[in-house]
C-alpha positions in Angstrom: -65.2 -20.5 139.3 -67.8 -23.3 139.4 -70.1 -23.6 136.4 -73.4 -24.9 137.9 -75.0 -25.5 134.5 -72.0 -27.7 133.7 -72.5 -29.6 137.0 -76.1 -30.3 136.2 -75.2 -31.5 132.8 -72.5 -33.8 134.3 -75.1 -35.1 136.8 -77.4 -36.0 134.0 -74.8 -37.7 131.9 -73.3 -39.6 134.9 -76.8 -40.7 136.1 -77.8 -42.0 132.6 -74.6 -43.9 132.1 -74.6 -45.5 135.6 -78.3 -46.5 135.7 -78.0 -47.9 132.2 -75.1 -50.1 133.2 -76.9 -51.0 136.5 -80.1 -52.1 134.8 -78.1 -54.0 132.1 -76.3 -55.9 134.9 -79.6 -56.6 136.6 -81.0 -57.9 133.3 -78.0 -60.2 132.8 -78.3 -61.4 136.4 -81.9 -62.3 135.8 -80.7 -64.4 132.9 -78.2 -66.3 135.1 -75.1 -64.3 134.2 -73.7 -63.5 137.7 -71.0 -64.3 140.1 -71.2 -65.7 143.6 -69.2 -63.9 146.2 -67.9 -66.0 149.1 -65.8 -64.4 151.8 -65.8 -64.7 155.6 -65.9 -60.8 155.8 -69.3 -60.9 154.0 -71.9 -59.2 156.2 -74.9 -58.9 153.9 -77.7 -61.2 152.6 -78.2 -62.3 149.1 -76.2 -61.7 145.9 -75.2 -58.1 145.3 -73.2 -57.2 142.2 -69.7 -55.8 143.0 -69.7 -53.4 140.1 -69.3 -50.0 141.8 -65.8 -49.6 140.2 -67.2 -50.3 136.8 -70.0 -47.8 137.2 -67.6 -45.1 138.6 -64.8 -45.5 136.1 -67.0 -45.9 132.9 -69.2 -43.0 134.0 -66.2 -40.8 134.8 -64.6 -41.3 131.5 -67.7 -40.7 129.4 -68.7 -37.6 131.5 -65.1 -36.3 131.3 -65.0 -36.7 127.5 -68.4 -34.9 127.1 -68.0 -32.2 129.7 -64.2 -31.5 130.1 -62.4 -33.3 127.3 -59.4 -31.0 127.6 -58.7 -32.5 131.0 -58.5 -35.9 129.5 -55.0 -35.2 128.1 -53.9 -33.8 131.4 -54.8 -37.0 133.3 -53.9 -39.7 130.8 -51.4 -41.3 133.1 -54.1 -41.7 135.7 -56.5 -43.1 133.2 -54.0 -45.7 131.9 -52.9 -46.6 135.4 -56.5 -46.8 136.6 -57.5 -49.1 133.7 -54.7 -51.5 134.5 -55.7 -51.7 138.2 -59.4 -51.9 137.3 -59.3 -54.6 134.7 -57.6 -57.2 136.9 -59.3 -56.3 140.1 -62.7 -56.4 138.4 -61.9 -59.9 137.2 -61.2 -60.7 140.9 -64.6 -59.3 141.9 -66.2 -61.6 139.4 -64.1 -64.8 139.9 -62.3 -64.4 143.3 -59.4 -66.3 141.8 -56.4 -64.0 142.0 -53.8 -64.5 144.7 -52.9 -61.6 147.1 -49.4 -61.5 145.6 -50.7 -61.2 142.1 -52.9 -58.4 143.1 -50.0 -56.6 144.7 -48.1 -56.9 141.4 -51.1 -55.3 139.5 -51.3 -52.5 142.0 -47.6 -51.9 141.6 -47.8 -51.8 137.8 -50.9 -49.5 137.7 -49.3 -47.2 140.3 -46.0 -47.1 138.5 -47.6 -46.2 135.2 -49.4 -43.3 136.8 -46.4 -42.1 138.8 -43.8 -42.5 136.1 -45.6 -40.4 133.6 -46.8 -37.7 136.0 -45.1 -34.6 137.4 -44.5 -35.3 141.1 -44.5 -32.8 143.9 -41.4 -32.2 146.1 -41.3 -34.0 149.4 -40.6 -31.3 152.0 -40.0 -33.7 154.9 -36.6 -33.1 156.5 -35.4 -36.7 156.8 -36.5 -37.4 153.2 -34.7 -34.5 151.7 -31.9 -36.8 150.6 -34.0 -38.6 148.1 -34.9 -35.5 146.2 -31.9 -35.9 143.9 -32.6 -39.6 143.3 -35.5 -39.8 140.9 -35.8 -43.6 141.0 -36.1 -43.7 144.8 -38.7 -40.8 144.7 -40.8 -42.7 142.1 -40.7 -45.9 144.1 -41.6 -44.1 147.3 -44.7 -42.6 145.6 -45.6 -46.0 144.0 -45.3 -47.7 147.4 -47.4 -45.0 149.0 -50.2 -45.4 146.4 -50.1 -49.2 146.9 -50.5 -48.8 150.7 -53.3 -46.3 150.2 -55.2 -48.8 147.9 -54.9 -51.5 150.5 -56.1 -49.1 153.2 -59.2 -48.3 151.1 -59.8 -52.0 150.6 -59.6 -52.6 154.4 -62.3 -49.9 154.9 -64.7 -51.4 152.4 -67.2 -53.6 154.0 -70.2 -51.5 155.1 -72.8 -49.9 152.8 -71.5 -46.4 152.0 -68.4 -46.3 154.2 -65.9 -46.3 151.4 -67.9 -43.6 149.6 -68.1 -41.5 152.8 -64.4 -41.7 153.1 -63.8 -41.0 149.4 -66.1 -38.0 149.3 -64.5 -36.6 152.4 -61.1 -36.8 150.8 -62.2 -35.3 147.5 -64.1 -32.5 149.4 -60.8 -31.7 151.2 -59.0 -31.4 147.9 -61.9 -29.4 146.4 -61.7 -27.0 149.4 -58.0 -26.5 149.0 -58.3 -26.0 145.2 -61.1 -23.4 145.8 -58.9 -21.7 148.5 -56.1 -21.3 146.0 -58.4 -20.5 143.0 -57.2 -23.6 141.1 -59.8 -24.1 138.4 -58.3 -27.5 137.3 -58.4 -29.0 140.8 -61.9 -27.6 141.5 -63.4 -28.8 138.2 -61.8 -32.2 138.4 -62.9 -32.7 142.0 -66.4 -31.6 141.3 -66.7 -34.0 138.4 -65.4 -36.9 140.6 -67.9 -36.0 143.3 -70.8 -35.9 140.9 -69.9 -39.4 139.6 -69.2 -40.8 143.0 -72.5 -39.6 144.4 -74.5 -41.7 142.0 -72.5 -44.8 143.0 -73.1 -43.9 146.6 -76.9 -43.7 146.1 -76.9 -47.2 144.6 -74.8 -48.5 147.6 -76.3 -46.7 150.6 -78.6 -47.5 152.3 -80.2 -50.3 150.3 -77.0 -52.0 149.0 -78.0 -52.4 145.4 -74.4 -52.6 144.4 -71.0 -52.9 146.1 -67.7 -51.2 145.2 -65.8 -54.5 145.2 -62.0 -54.5 145.1 -62.0 -52.7 141.8 -64.0 -49.8 143.2 -61.9 -49.5 146.4 -58.7 -49.5 144.4 -59.9 -47.0 141.9 -61.2 -44.7 144.7 -57.8 -44.9 146.4 -55.9 -44.2 143.1 -58.1 -41.2 142.3 -57.7 -39.9 145.8 -53.9 -40.2 145.7 -53.8 -38.7 142.2 -55.7 -35.6 143.1 -53.5 -35.0 146.1 -50.4 -35.4 143.9 -51.9 -32.9 141.4 -52.8 -30.5 144.2 -49.4 -30.6 146.0 -47.4 -30.4 142.7 -49.3 -27.3 141.7 -49.1 -25.6 145.1 -45.6 -26.1 146.5 -46.5 -24.1 149.7 -48.5 -27.0 151.0 -46.6 -29.1 153.5 -46.2 -32.8 152.4 -47.6 -34.1 155.7 -50.9 -32.3 155.1 -51.5 -35.2 152.7 -51.3 -37.6 155.6 -53.9 -35.5 157.4 -56.3 -35.6 154.4 -55.8 -39.4 154.1 -55.9 -40.1 157.9 -58.6 -42.7 157.9 -57.3 -45.1 155.2 -53.7 -44.6 156.4 -54.6 -45.3 160.0 -56.7 -48.3 159.1 -53.9 -49.7 157.0 -51.1 -49.1 159.6 -53.1 -50.4 162.5 -54.3 -53.5 160.6 -50.7 -54.3 159.7 -49.5 -53.9 163.3 -52.5 -55.8 164.7 -52.0 -58.8 162.4 -48.3 -58.9 162.9 -48.9 -58.8 166.7 -51.3 -61.7 166.3 -48.7 -63.5 164.2 -50.5 -63.9 160.9 -50.1 -62.4 157.4 -51.1 -58.8 156.9 -52.4 -59.9 153.5 -55.0 -62.2 155.2 -58.5 -60.7 155.3 -60.4 -60.8 158.6 -63.5 -59.4 160.3 -61.7 -57.4 163.1 -61.4 -54.0 161.5 -63.0 -51.1 163.4 -66.1 -51.0 161.2 -66.5 -54.8 161.8 -66.4 -54.3 165.5 -69.0 -51.5 165.2 -71.2 -53.9 163.2 -70.8 -56.7 165.8 -71.7 -54.3 168.6 -75.1 -53.5 167.1 -78.3 -55.5 167.1 -81.0 -56.0 164.5 -81.2 -57.2 160.9 -78.0 -57.4 158.8 -79.0 -54.4 156.6 -80.0 -52.3 159.7 -76.7 -53.0 161.5 -74.7 -52.5 158.2 -76.2 -49.1 157.6 -76.1 -47.9 161.2 -72.5 -49.0 161.7 -71.6 -47.1 158.5 -73.3 -43.9 159.9 -71.5 -44.4 163.3 -68.2 -44.5 161.4 -68.8 -41.1 159.9 -66.7 -39.2 162.4 -63.6 -41.1 161.2 -64.4 -39.8 157.7 -65.3 -36.2 158.6 -62.5 -35.4 161.1 -59.8 -35.4 158.4 -61.8 -32.8 156.4 -62.2 -30.7 159.6 -58.5 -31.0 160.3 -57.7 -29.9 156.7 -60.0 -26.9 157.1 -58.3 -26.0 160.4 -54.9 -26.4 158.8 -55.4 -24.2 155.8 -57.2 -21.5 157.8 -55.3 -21.4 161.1 -52.2 -23.6 161.3 -50.5 -25.1 158.2 -47.8 -26.7 160.4 -47.8 -29.5 163.0 -49.5 -31.9 160.6 -47.8 -35.0 162.0 -49.1 -34.2 165.4 -52.7 -33.8 164.0 -52.3 -37.3 162.4 -51.0 -38.8 165.7 -54.0 -37.4 167.6 -56.3 -39.0 164.9 -54.4 -42.3 165.2 -54.7 -42.3 169.0 -58.5 -41.5 168.8 -58.9 -44.5 166.4 -56.9 -46.8 168.6 -58.9 -45.8 171.8 -62.2 -46.4 170.0 -60.9 -49.7 168.6 -59.9 -51.1 172.0 -63.0 -49.8 173.7 -65.2 -51.6 171.2 -63.0 -54.7 171.3 -63.2 -55.0 175.1 -66.9 -54.3 175.1 -67.6 -57.1 172.6 -65.3 -59.5 174.4 -67.1 -58.8 177.7 -70.5 -59.4 176.1 -69.3 -62.8 174.8 -67.8 -63.7 178.2 -71.1 -62.9 179.9 -73.2 -65.2 177.6 
């Protein structure tokens, strides 16, 4: 099913495109064309270009056209929706001038374009069966889900490699399911995305030559959601809540962050440095880069467990997916409060 010669060709094209763009950006930066990133959640030294989204999307499109041009027509809604999200969020990466509400509007428009022009899977959750005959409600539900997913990915972004670890775990889950069901389209598209994402990952981890930025996080989330929609639409035997298992980490991060911020009585849209990966970073000692990379590696279980749960589901128990997600959520919350109390105790002892 997998053409390894084609994979090698895709790796070559993707690498050439991304390194060409990277060195062009470095050249422009040396000439004074750069942006200064200021944010209280910044945990790195120096000026690092937030161009991971640019490298991924441009390389993906060029590689797709050269290697699998027939797939381009099949995923045009994803391309157009992705371009809408990317253009405005990349501007935000450069200028940091867009309000949170405007960004939500852009996420809505990009998600709506993709969802409206795509064939959607059925939702086989008992209490949502009523919406199956109401297409408008179904579309809005999928749009809202994608928007929440994009924000979940954005919450995760902050450590070298963490977003890429999460993204690759999700795409590997989709790839495995596609391979399990002998779905050539899902397998080839997943492999192509992984090939392109790995080059971005290598530029990001462990040396932090580039960052994903908001544009990269949003594009990763949109592509993750899109592949799951394609997979579940083509294989109706898959239970809807299995998608929640595959996306456990960004969903948990997003839900817990919202609950935490509401409990603390400030806006869920307000960025902070109290996400789980930030606590992991604060717990460690050493240089910024060392703590950044080590914290990312220590967060790996949260990326890997959803893939393991997906493997378990498809091979042993395709049901009880909500329970699997709840166990993951509880594991996350326990780890969060353990780290939070540990850091608080250290501060009180100083």
